[in-house]
NUVO-882785 format. One line per field, with one value per atom (N, C-alpha, C): residue in one letter; atom name; x, y, z. Coordinates in nm, 4 decimals. Each point is the difference from the previous one (the first is absolute). Example, Ala and Ser with C-alpha at 12.3 -4.5 7.8 and 13.67 -1.06 7.14 Angstrom:
REM NUVO-882785
rest (A A A S S S)
atom (N CA C N CA C)
c1 (1.3190 -0.0890 0.0900 -0.0350 0.0820 -0.0770)
c2 (-0.5690 0.1190 0.1200 0.1050 0.1190 0.1090)
c3 (0.7800 0.0000 0.0000 -0.0720 0.0060 0.0730)
END
This chain:
REM NUVO-882785
rest (M M M N N N K K K T T T C C C I I I L L L I I I L L L S S S V V V L L L L L L F F F T T T S S S C C C F F F F F F K K K P P P D D D R R R K K K A A A A A A E E E I I I K K K V V V D D D D D D R R R F F F A A A I I I E E E I I I P P P S S S S S S F F F V V V P P P Q Q Q N N N D D D M M M H H H D D D F F F A A A G G G L L L Q Q Q Y Y Y A A A H H H E E E D D D K K K P P P L L L F F F I I I L L L G G G I I I T T T E E E P P P K K K N N N D D D L L L R R R K K K L L L K K K L L L R R R F F F S S S L L L E E E D D D Y Y Y A A A H H H F F F A A A V V V R R R N N N L L L G G G N N N G G G F F F Y Y Y W W W H H H H H H V V V S S S D D D T T T N N N S S S Y Y Y Q Q Q I I I N N N G G G V V V N N N C C C F F F L L L T T T H H H M M M E E E A A A L L L S S S C C C Q Q Q G G G R R R S S S Q Q Q N N N E E E I I I A A A Y Y Y E E E V V V A A A V V V F F F D D D G G G N N N E E E F F F Y Y Y T T T Q Q Q L L L I I I A A A W W W A A A P P P L L L A A A D D D K K K N N N D D D L L L H H H E E E E E E M M M T T T S S S I I I I I I R R R S S S F F F R R R D D D I I I S S S H H H P P P D D D P P P N N N E E E T T T N N N P P P A A A Y Y Y M M M G G G N N N P P P A A A G G G S S S I I I E E E D D D G G G S S S G G G S S S)
atom (N CA C N CA C N CA C N CA C N CA C N CA C N CA C N CA C N CA C N CA C N CA C N CA C N CA C N CA C N CA C N CA C N CA C N CA C N CA C N CA C N CA C N CA C N CA C N CA C N CA C N CA C N CA C N CA C N CA C N CA C N CA C N CA C N CA C N CA C N CA C N CA C N CA C N CA C N CA C N CA C N CA C N CA C N CA C N CA C N CA C N CA C N CA C N CA C N CA C N CA C N CA C N CA C N CA C N CA C N CA C N CA C N CA C N CA C N CA C N CA C N CA C N CA C N CA C N CA C N CA C N CA C N CA C N CA C N CA C N CA C N CA C N CA C N CA C N CA C N CA C N CA C N CA C N CA C N CA C N CA C N CA C N CA C N CA C N CA C N CA C N CA C N CA C N CA C N CA C N CA C N CA C N CA C N CA C N CA C N CA C N CA C N CA C N CA C N CA C N CA C N CA C N CA C N CA C N CA C N CA C N CA C N CA C N CA C N CA C N CA C N CA C N CA C N CA C N CA C N CA C N CA C N CA C N CA C N CA C N CA C N CA C N CA C N CA C N CA C N CA C N CA C N CA C N CA C N CA C N CA C N CA C N CA C N CA C N CA C N CA C N CA C N CA C N CA C N CA C N CA C N CA C N CA C N CA C N CA C N CA C N CA C N CA C N CA C N CA C N CA C N CA C N CA C N CA C N CA C N CA C N CA C N CA C N CA C N CA C N CA C N CA C N CA C N CA C N CA C N CA C N CA C N CA C N CA C N CA C N CA C N CA C N CA C N CA C N CA C N CA C N CA C N CA C N CA C N CA C N CA C N CA C N CA C N CA C N CA C N CA C N CA C N CA C N CA C N CA C N CA C N CA C N CA C N CA C N CA C N CA C N CA C N CA C N CA C N CA C N CA C N CA C N CA C N CA C)
c1 (-1.6953 0.1386 0.0845 0.1145 0.0790 0.0818 0.0600 0.0716 0.1209 0.0655 0.1184 -0.0364 -0.1114 -0.0438 -0.0353 -0.0680 -0.0371 0.1240 0.1033 0.1244 0.0687 0.0061 0.0651 -0.0730 -0.1330 -0.0771 0.0191 0.0130 0.0219 0.1337 0.1046 0.1331 -0.0013 -0.0670 -0.0075 -0.0744 -0.1074 -0.0756 0.0834 0.0754 0.0860 0.1058 0.0606 0.1055 -0.0550 -0.1189 -0.0566 -0.0354 -0.0377 -0.0368 0.1210 0.1091 0.1128 0.1108 -0.0044 0.1069 -0.0537 -0.1233 -0.0512 0.0730 0.0282 0.0770 -0.0763 0.0754 -0.0629 -0.0661 -0.1124 -0.0719 0.0511 -0.0554 0.0469 -0.0074 0.0995 0.0052 -0.0811 -0.0500 -0.0711 0.0660 0.0070 0.0607 -0.0984 0.0473 -0.0795 0.0584 -0.0844 0.0435 -0.0430 0.0919 -0.0246 -0.0012 -0.1201 -0.0186 0.0790 0.0135 0.0768 0.1424 0.0509 0.1362 0.0957 -0.0421 0.0823 -0.0897 0.0561 -0.0708 0.0897 -0.0634 0.0752 -0.0832 0.0674 -0.0701 -0.0129 -0.1233 -0.0293 -0.0646 0.0568 -0.0634 -0.1397 -0.0888 -0.1380 -0.0118 0.1088 0.0008 0.0180 0.0177 0.0078 -0.1363 -0.0324 -0.1298 0.0219 -0.0764 0.0161 -0.0373 0.0729 -0.0224 -0.0234 -0.0492 -0.0195 0.0413 0.0652 0.0349 0.1458 0.0848 0.1401 0.0838 -0.0434 0.0758 -0.0938 0.0161 -0.0918 0.0123 0.1197 0.0228 0.0377 -0.0067 0.0417 -0.1139 0.0248 -0.1001 -0.0125 0.1040 0.0013 0.0191 -0.0931 0.0091 -0.0541 0.0879 -0.0416 0.0638 -0.0730 0.0506 -0.0308 0.0949 -0.0225 -0.1088 -0.0887 -0.1125 0.0401 0.1165 0.0428 0.1324 0.0885 0.1350 0.0183 0.0948 0.0256 0.0847 -0.0576 0.0709 -0.0860 0.0622 -0.0750 0.0758 -0.0750 0.0654 -0.0786 0.0752 -0.0557 0.0620 -0.0754 0.0533 -0.0342 0.1020 -0.0185 0.0660 -0.0730 0.0582 0.0124 0.1031 0.0178 0.0246 -0.0872 0.0171 0.1298 0.0764 0.1228 -0.0319 -0.1154 -0.0369 -0.0181 -0.0498 -0.0134 0.1365 0.0990 0.1358 0.0589 -0.0299 0.0510 -0.0566 -0.1280 -0.0621 0.0687 0.0533 0.0729 0.1478 0.0354 0.1388 0.0925 -0.0534 0.0780 0.0266 0.1244 0.0368 0.0892 -0.0550 0.0735 0.0541 0.1175 0.0369 -0.0798 -0.0133 -0.0720 0.0646 0.1327 0.0705 -0.0306 0.0025 -0.0299 -0.1434 -0.0935 -0.1390 -0.0213 0.0665 -0.0127 0.0528 0.1147 0.0551 -0.0942 -0.0589 -0.0943 -0.1218 -0.0541 -0.1177 0.0303 0.1144 0.0372 0.0255 0.0651 0.0271 -0.1308 -0.0957 -0.1293 -0.0710 0.0063 -0.0616 0.0691 0.1329 0.0752 -0.0161 -0.0185 -0.0125 -0.1274 -0.0935 -0.1229 0.0114 0.1208 0.0184 0.0957 -0.0084 0.0899 0.1446 0.0181 0.1337 -0.0152 0.0950 -0.0015 0.1426 0.0168 0.1317 -0.0165 0.0687 0.0008 0.1144 -0.0351 0.1026 0.0546 -0.0783 0.0457 -0.0828 0.0660 -0.0692 0.0690 -0.0791 0.0561 -0.0896 0.0593 -0.0766 -0.0266 -0.1184 -0.0419 -0.0781 -0.0332 -0.0963 -0.1056 -0.1250 -0.1102 -0.0997 -0.0177 -0.0912 0.0269 0.1290 0.0415 -0.0004 -0.0289 -0.0067 0.1126 0.0770 0.1061 -0.0598 0.0694 -0.0553 0.1130 -0.0242 0.0883 -0.0761 0.0606 -0.0615 0.0811 -0.0660 0.0652 -0.0584 0.0886 -0.0409 0.0202 -0.1051 0.0070 -0.0651 0.0602 -0.0589 -0.0331 -0.1115 -0.0445 -0.0622 0.0016 -0.0624 -0.1125 -0.1216 -0.1172 -0.0368 -0.0187 -0.0365 -0.1335 -0.0969 -0.1310 -0.0383 0.0142 -0.0203 0.1061 -0.0435 0.0940 0.0268 -0.0653 0.0161 0.1147 0.0876 0.1106 -0.0067 0.0144 -0.0072 0.1173 0.0739 0.1095 -0.0562 0.0271 -0.0618 0.1077 -0.0201 0.0882 -0.0716 0.0663 -0.0585 0.0782 -0.0733 0.0565 -0.0597 0.0845 -0.0476 0.0561 -0.0890 0.0404 -0.0504 0.0901 -0.0373 0.0283 -0.1040 0.0072 -0.0026 0.0783 0.0073 -0.0889 -0.1306 -0.0935 0.0004 -0.0835 -0.0048 -0.0369 -0.1061 -0.0486 -0.0140 0.0369 -0.0157 0.1191 0.0383 0.0801 -0.0988 0.0242 -0.0878 0.0781 -0.0544 0.0566 -0.0868 0.0611 -0.0648 0.0649 -0.0792 0.0504 -0.0657 0.0793 -0.0500 0.0656 -0.0762 0.0591 -0.0644 0.0769 -0.0413 0.0783 -0.0437 0.0802 0.1406 0.0982 0.1383 0.0203 -0.0707 0.0135 -0.0464 -0.0864 -0.0524 0.0663 0.1050 0.0632 0.0440 0.0703 0.0523 -0.1116 -0.1076 -0.1106 -0.0807 -0.0085 -0.0874 0.0745 0.1330 0.0791 -0.0330 -0.0123 -0.0242 -0.1351 -0.1008 -0.1308 0.0075 0.0761 0.0139 0.0665 0.1121 0.0742 -0.0722 -0.0780 -0.0747 -0.1023 -0.0665 -0.0962 0.0719 0.1121 0.0764 0.0488 0.0418 0.0504 -0.1071 -0.1269 -0.1077 -0.0361 0.0645 -0.0332 0.0120 -0.1012 0.0052 -0.0438 0.0735 -0.0388 -0.0966 -0.1202 -0.0980 -0.0384 0.0780 -0.0258 0.0564 -0.0459 0.0429 0.0939 0.1136 0.0949 -0.0537 0.0397 -0.0354 0.0903 -0.0569 0.0851 0.0770 -0.0401 0.0657 0.1078 0.0216 0.0962 0.0867 0.1299 0.0941 0.0260 -0.0121 0.0239 0.1437 0.0235 0.1367 0.0801 0.1263 0.0840 0.0094 0.0034 0.0191 0.1450 0.0190 0.1326 0.0723 -0.0695 0.0638 0.0950 0.0620 0.0836 -0.0887 0.0554 -0.0822 -0.0735 -0.1309 -0.0828 0.0220 -0.0060 0.0033 -0.1415 -0.0147 -0.1305 -0.0364 -0.1179 -0.0421 -0.0217 -0.0290 -0.0216 0.1258 0.1168 0.1218 0.0788 -0.0564 0.0639 0.1135 0.0275 0.1099 -0.0466 0.0881 -0.0325 0.1262 -0.0131 0.1190 0.0345)
c2 (-0.3201 -0.0089 0.1046 -0.0435 0.0956 0.0902 0.1036 0.1009 -0.0583 -0.0995 -0.0604 -0.0698 -0.0744 -0.0695 0.0991 0.1087 0.1023 0.0610 0.0279 0.0578 -0.0943 -0.1290 -0.0986 -0.0091 -0.0040 -0.0069 0.1238 0.1160 0.1245 -0.0022 -0.0495 -0.0094 -0.0953 -0.1153 -0.0974 0.0573 0.0746 0.0616 0.1027 0.0829 0.1018 -0.0649 -0.1083 -0.0692 -0.0604 -0.0607 -0.0631 0.1032 0.1214 0.1039 0.0587 0.0181 0.0733 -0.0885 -0.1289 -0.0867 -0.1199 0.0097 -0.1115 -0.0075 -0.1211 -0.0133 0.0511 0.0451 0.0470 -0.1164 0.0288 -0.1027 -0.0075 -0.0912 -0.0267 0.1242 0.0155 0.1154 -0.0272 0.1077 -0.0079 0.0964 -0.0380 0.0883 0.1088 0.1245 0.1164 0.0561 0.0209 0.0611 0.1458 0.0872 0.1436 0.0520 0.0243 0.0653 -0.0650 -0.1311 -0.0693 0.0542 0.0515 0.0542 -0.0893 -0.0411 -0.0910 -0.0819 -0.1084 -0.0864 -0.0204 -0.0161 -0.0153 -0.0827 -0.0787 -0.0831 0.0748 0.0200 0.0713 -0.0972 -0.0170 -0.0867 0.0503 -0.0910 0.0380 0.0789 0.0087 0.0823 0.1481 0.0345 0.1389 0.0455 0.1246 0.0564 0.1111 0.0022 0.1064 0.1365 0.1032 0.1370 0.0864 0.1231 0.0902 0.1433 0.0230 0.1381 0.0164 -0.0961 0.0059 0.0813 0.0023 0.0694 0.0321 0.1173 0.0440 -0.0806 -0.0533 -0.0623 -0.1470 -0.0601 -0.1391 -0.0947 -0.0884 -0.0984 -0.1125 -0.0178 -0.1033 0.0674 -0.0215 0.0589 -0.1007 -0.0493 -0.0986 0.0314 -0.0339 0.0112 -0.1303 -0.0448 -0.1205 0.0277 -0.0967 0.0230 0.0017 -0.0565 -0.0054 0.0700 -0.0023 0.0505 0.1351 0.0814 0.1300 -0.0158 -0.0646 -0.0338 0.0406 0.0711 0.0585 -0.0208 -0.0002 -0.0130 0.0759 0.0658 0.0722 -0.0534 0.0082 -0.0294 0.1130 0.0609 0.1148 -0.0315 0.0200 -0.0231 0.1314 0.0072 0.1161 -0.0503 0.0349 -0.0480 0.0532 -0.0880 0.0434 0.0890 -0.0227 0.0816 0.1465 0.0257 0.1380 0.0667 -0.0770 0.0546 0.0246 -0.0918 0.0174 0.1258 0.0291 0.1208 0.1259 -0.0083 0.1130 -0.0028 -0.0965 -0.0190 -0.0296 -0.0783 -0.0421 -0.1490 -0.0377 -0.1412 -0.0289 -0.0741 -0.0373 -0.1413 -0.0248 -0.1380 -0.0393 -0.1290 -0.0441 0.0566 -0.0006 0.0500 0.1476 0.0796 0.1431 0.0225 -0.0772 0.0178 -0.0408 -0.1074 -0.0445 0.1056 0.0590 0.1057 0.1202 0.0322 0.1111 -0.0261 -0.1215 -0.0350 0.0046 -0.0528 -0.0006 0.1421 0.0803 0.1387 0.0770 -0.0198 0.0671 -0.0423 -0.1284 -0.0487 0.0601 -0.0033 0.0492 0.1480 0.0779 0.1452 0.0413 -0.0925 0.0316 -0.0120 -0.0331 -0.0208 0.1029 0.0133 0.0902 -0.0465 -0.1328 -0.0591 -0.1381 -0.0383 -0.1361 -0.0455 -0.1309 -0.0599 -0.1282 -0.0089 -0.1214 -0.0884 -0.1158 -0.0870 -0.1024 -0.0316 -0.1057 0.0016 -0.0177 -0.0130 -0.1089 -0.0930 -0.1082 -0.0307 -0.0544 -0.0428 -0.1503 -0.0384 -0.1392 -0.0311 -0.1270 -0.0401 -0.0846 0.0438 -0.0677 -0.0470 -0.1296 -0.0582 0.0542 0.0108 0.0416 0.1496 0.0802 0.1451 0.0656 0.0867 0.0727 0.0968 0.0114 0.0755 0.0612 0.1196 0.0591 0.0060 -0.0531 -0.0022 0.0872 0.0960 0.0962 -0.0087 -0.0011 0.0047 0.1442 0.0585 0.1390 0.0167 0.0863 0.0370 0.1486 0.0369 0.1390 0.0425 0.1301 0.0591 0.0908 -0.0323 0.0798 0.0861 0.1280 0.0932 0.0656 -0.0205 0.0626 0.0641 0.1315 0.0691 -0.0440 -0.0454 -0.0489 -0.1495 -0.0636 -0.1441 -0.0295 -0.0917 -0.0447 -0.1514 -0.0464 -0.1433 -0.0419 -0.1006 -0.0567 -0.1168 0.0004 -0.0958 -0.0719 -0.1293 -0.0801 -0.0295 0.0276 -0.0193 -0.1044 -0.0779 -0.0822 0.0539 0.0507 0.0581 -0.0828 -0.0701 -0.0810 0.0663 0.0221 0.0602 -0.1016 -0.0341 -0.1046 0.0597 -0.0607 0.0409 -0.0924 0.0301 -0.0838 0.0275 -0.0722 0.0159 0.1420 0.0524 0.1321 0.0958 -0.0449 0.0836 -0.0165 0.1084 -0.0095 -0.0158 -0.0965 -0.0229 0.0164 0.0799 0.0168 -0.0768 -0.0915 -0.0629 0.0582 0.0635 0.0676 -0.0621 -0.0683 -0.0609 0.0695 0.0195 0.0666 -0.0449 0.0226 -0.0357 0.0888 0.0112 0.0751 -0.0582 0.0870 -0.0462 -0.0992 0.0190 -0.0903 -0.1417 -0.0150 -0.1314 -0.0554 0.0665 -0.0364 -0.1460 -0.0448 -0.1369 -0.1033 0.0292 -0.0952 -0.0083 0.1098 0.0054 -0.0039 -0.0015 0.0061 -0.1147 -0.1205 -0.1152 0.0112 0.0505 0.0180 0.1028 0.1062 0.1036 -0.0558 -0.0685 -0.0505 -0.1157 -0.0771 -0.1110 0.0508 0.1097 0.0590 0.0528 0.0680 0.0549 -0.1121 -0.1135 -0.1119 -0.0609 0.0258 -0.0617 0.0799 0.1138 0.0877 -0.0730 0.0201 -0.0465 0.1127 0.0191 0.0979 -0.0676 0.0560 -0.0588 0.0970 0.1092 0.0935 -0.0561 0.0536 -0.0481 0.1019 -0.0448 0.0934 0.0628 0.1231 0.0705 -0.0525 -0.0621 -0.0569 0.1056 0.1263 0.1069 0.0722 -0.0450 0.0701 -0.1007 0.0233 -0.0822 0.0680 -0.0731 0.0586 0.0492 0.1106 0.0438 -0.1105 -0.0085 -0.1057 0.0124 -0.1139 -0.0019 0.0361 0.1043 0.0567 -0.0481 -0.0793 -0.0444 -0.1153 -0.0496 -0.1183 -0.1230 -0.1139 -0.1210 -0.0256 -0.0256 -0.0104 -0.1325 0.0035 -0.1215 -0.0454 -0.0905 -0.0534 0.0474 0.0555 0.0465 -0.1171 -0.1181 -0.1161 -0.0401 0.0052 -0.0410 0.1183 0.1215 0.1174 0.0570 -0.0550 0.0510 0.1168 0.0901 0.1165 0.0779 0.1035 0.0764 0.0953)
c3 (5.1830 -0.0484 0.0730 0.0592 0.0776 -0.0915 0.0583 -0.0789 -0.0714 0.0629 -0.0621 -0.1298 -0.0007 -0.1216 -0.1096 0.0392 -0.0972 -0.0631 0.0826 -0.0504 -0.0967 0.0316 -0.0869 -0.1334 0.0038 -0.1234 -0.0853 0.0647 -0.0737 -0.0713 0.0675 -0.0606 -0.1183 0.0164 -0.1091 -0.1194 0.0256 -0.1082 -0.0727 0.0733 -0.0596 -0.0877 0.0518 -0.0749 -0.1281 0.0080 -0.1193 -0.1054 0.0425 -0.0953 -0.0706 0.0722 -0.0561 -0.0544 0.0235 -0.0477 -0.0765 -0.0513 -0.0783 -0.1335 -0.0498 -0.1242 -0.1199 -0.1025 -0.1222 -0.0730 -0.0649 -0.0727 -0.1437 -0.0759 -0.1348 -0.0877 -0.0886 -0.0892 -0.1268 -0.0588 -0.1281 -0.0971 -0.1268 -0.0994 -0.0406 0.0069 -0.0386 -0.1290 -0.1004 -0.1257 -0.0021 -0.0369 0.0009 -0.1435 -0.0525 -0.1305 -0.1131 -0.0006 -0.1040 -0.0126 0.1117 0.0001 0.0784 0.1184 0.0786 0.0921 0.0493 0.0945 0.1218 0.1147 0.1242 0.0969 0.0834 0.0970 0.1330 0.0428 0.1238 0.0987 0.1188 0.1002 0.0349 0.0352 0.0301 0.1291 0.0761 0.1213 -0.0320 -0.1293 -0.0428 -0.0514 0.0265 -0.0360 -0.1027 -0.1112 -0.0994 0.0566 -0.0437 0.0431 -0.1241 0.0200 -0.1141 0.0291 0.1142 0.0361 0.0415 -0.0389 0.0386 -0.0988 -0.1269 -0.1041 -0.1150 -0.0600 -0.1050 -0.1292 -0.0292 -0.1308 0.0082 0.1177 0.0160 -0.0370 -0.0957 -0.0372 0.0998 0.0823 0.1040 0.1350 0.0917 0.1334 0.1015 0.0877 0.1001 0.1348 0.1060 0.1362 0.0739 0.0808 0.0801 0.1021 0.0214 0.0899 0.1472 0.0345 0.1403 0.0272 -0.0997 0.0198 -0.0689 0.0473 -0.0645 -0.1257 -0.1005 -0.1235 -0.1191 -0.0965 -0.1106 -0.1306 -0.1116 -0.1305 -0.1062 -0.0890 -0.1141 -0.1284 -0.1087 -0.1321 -0.0953 -0.0604 -0.0884 -0.1344 -0.1094 -0.1325 -0.0753 -0.0834 -0.0877 -0.1416 -0.0933 -0.1379 -0.0607 -0.0603 -0.0668 -0.1200 -0.0608 -0.1152 0.0392 0.1227 0.0473 0.0113 0.0434 0.0106 -0.1387 -0.0934 -0.1359 -0.0645 0.0282 -0.0560 0.0516 0.1206 0.0580 -0.0366 -0.0884 -0.0439 0.1183 0.0947 0.1164 -0.0114 0.0113 -0.0022 0.1190 0.0943 0.1203 -0.0137 0.0536 0.0294 0.1245 0.0255 0.1187 0.1257 0.0042 0.1182 0.0237 -0.1077 0.0134 0.0475 -0.0580 0.0383 0.1456 0.0431 0.1390 0.0968 -0.0324 0.0858 0.0032 -0.1156 -0.0078 0.0893 -0.0044 0.0789 0.1497 0.0391 0.1421 0.0492 -0.0823 0.0387 0.0199 -0.0901 0.0148 0.1284 0.0314 0.1230 0.1217 0.0012 0.1153 0.0246 -0.1086 0.0153 0.0734 0.0158 0.0709 0.1505 0.0493 0.1433 0.0594 0.1298 0.0714 -0.0145 -0.0003 -0.0124 -0.0615 -0.0862 -0.0515 -0.0280 0.0013 -0.0234 -0.0799 -0.1128 -0.0814 0.0483 0.0521 0.0579 -0.0981 -0.1047 -0.0899 -0.1280 -0.1146 -0.1286 -0.0811 -0.0536 -0.0800 -0.1184 -0.1055 -0.1164 0.0097 -0.0445 0.0029 -0.1267 -0.0152 -0.1010 0.0694 -0.0080 0.0675 -0.1051 -0.0083 -0.0994 -0.1404 -0.0321 -0.1333 -0.0247 0.1030 -0.0157 0.0788 -0.0656 0.0691 0.1015 0.1129 0.1122 0.0818 0.0527 0.1004 0.1318 0.1047 0.1328 0.0940 0.0625 0.0882 0.1402 0.0995 0.1405 0.0481 0.0544 0.0429 0.1365 0.0818 0.1277 -0.0041 0.0622 -0.0069 0.1322 0.0228 0.1180 -0.0447 0.0439 -0.0320 0.1204 -0.0234 0.1075 -0.0339 0.0852 -0.0157 0.1329 0.0059 0.1270 0.0994 0.1146 0.1014 -0.0121 -0.0954 -0.0179 -0.0958 0.0396 -0.0843 -0.0151 -0.1234 -0.0274 -0.0870 0.0441 -0.0792 -0.0800 -0.1310 -0.0914 -0.0806 -0.0208 -0.0853 -0.1309 -0.1117 -0.1330 -0.0787 -0.0796 -0.1065 -0.1298 -0.0886 -0.1259 -0.1150 -0.0693 -0.1148 -0.1271 -0.0956 -0.1283 -0.1101 -0.0755 -0.1017 -0.1401 -0.0891 -0.1401 -0.0820 -0.0044 -0.0728 -0.1493 -0.0728 -0.1449 -0.0408 0.0612 -0.0385 0.1178 0.1183 0.1177 0.0936 0.0650 0.1209 0.1150 0.0857 0.1147 0.1289 0.0898 0.1337 0.1000 0.0716 0.1153 0.1252 0.0836 0.1192 0.1218 0.0813 0.1232 0.1180 0.1069 0.1166 0.1296 0.1078 0.1352 0.0965 0.1243 0.0975 0.0103 0.0131 0.0070 0.1137 0.1106 0.1151 -0.0323 -0.1016 -0.0375 -0.1255 -0.0477 -0.1270 -0.0023 0.1018 0.0004 0.0013 0.0719 0.0096 -0.1291 -0.0748 -0.1165 -0.1333 0.0057 -0.1237 -0.0949 0.0506 -0.0865 -0.0708 0.0703 -0.0637 -0.1118 0.0230 -0.1015 -0.1255 0.0179 -0.1168 -0.0670 0.0763 -0.0587 -0.1011 0.0318 -0.0925 -0.1236 0.0203 -0.1122 -0.0926 0.0567 -0.0804 -0.0897 0.0308 -0.0778 -0.1255 -0.0225 -0.1135 -0.1339 -0.0865 -0.1387 -0.0915 -0.1083 -0.1014 -0.0968 -0.0161 -0.0916 -0.1112 -0.0138 -0.1092 -0.1299 -0.1112 -0.1311 -0.0643 -0.0514 -0.0606 -0.1270 -0.0219 -0.1237 -0.1112 -0.1047 -0.1072 -0.0790 0.0139 -0.0758 0.0798 0.1236 0.0854 0.0723 -0.0023 0.0759 0.1319 0.1101 0.1311 0.0109 0.0701 0.0242 0.0675 -0.0355 0.0555 0.1512 0.0666 0.1440 0.0293 0.0794 0.0167 0.1257 0.0843 0.1242 -0.0249 0.1063 -0.0085 -0.0130 -0.0428 -0.0108 0.1313 -0.0121 0.1200 0.0699 0.1310 0.0798 0.0283 0.0922 0.0363 0.1392 0.0139 0.1318 0.0943 -0.0583 0.0856 0.0751 -0.0681 0.0676 0.0555 -0.0176 0.0596 -0.0812 -0.1178 -0.0801 -0.0825 -0.0293 -0.0816 -0.0261 -0.0816 -0.0334 0.1109)
END
């Protein structure tokens, strides 16, 4: 086989590895708190975050997602009552403070599968030694029955446009499967009437 044929086969192999389509998604349930559809091209992880019940990374693409829940009852014990909007801003601020630089470009309220949600688009600069990485984040905070849930998806900023649909598709699949406490009424949702993430409308 001549060198030209070998080169062509190498290019075809590289393309098939890095641009193969995502396979069918499966619903993952996390501790009877929430459920989410994860494509089979994502691989479970256990070292991305100390407290995240959901941790996945794409097997081929630089795309990652975390799911973190916080019991509302824990906040009530501390006599803390957040509106969803306040809690979402708090979560995004905590995430952004871990970077050298960050910028929130957009925040909107939605309703996804009957659950109120704030979705924030954030860009950040990570500096580790001489290495600098620009990252694009989608941070969705859901007001579930008994938990606030943060879904955090991210990818390199340079790949944001190519991977944005995959990020939001996973977020759109969120379902709250926790059971409400019959002795406690959830704090009122303080945002504007939620739009639909499917049609892009929001407050």
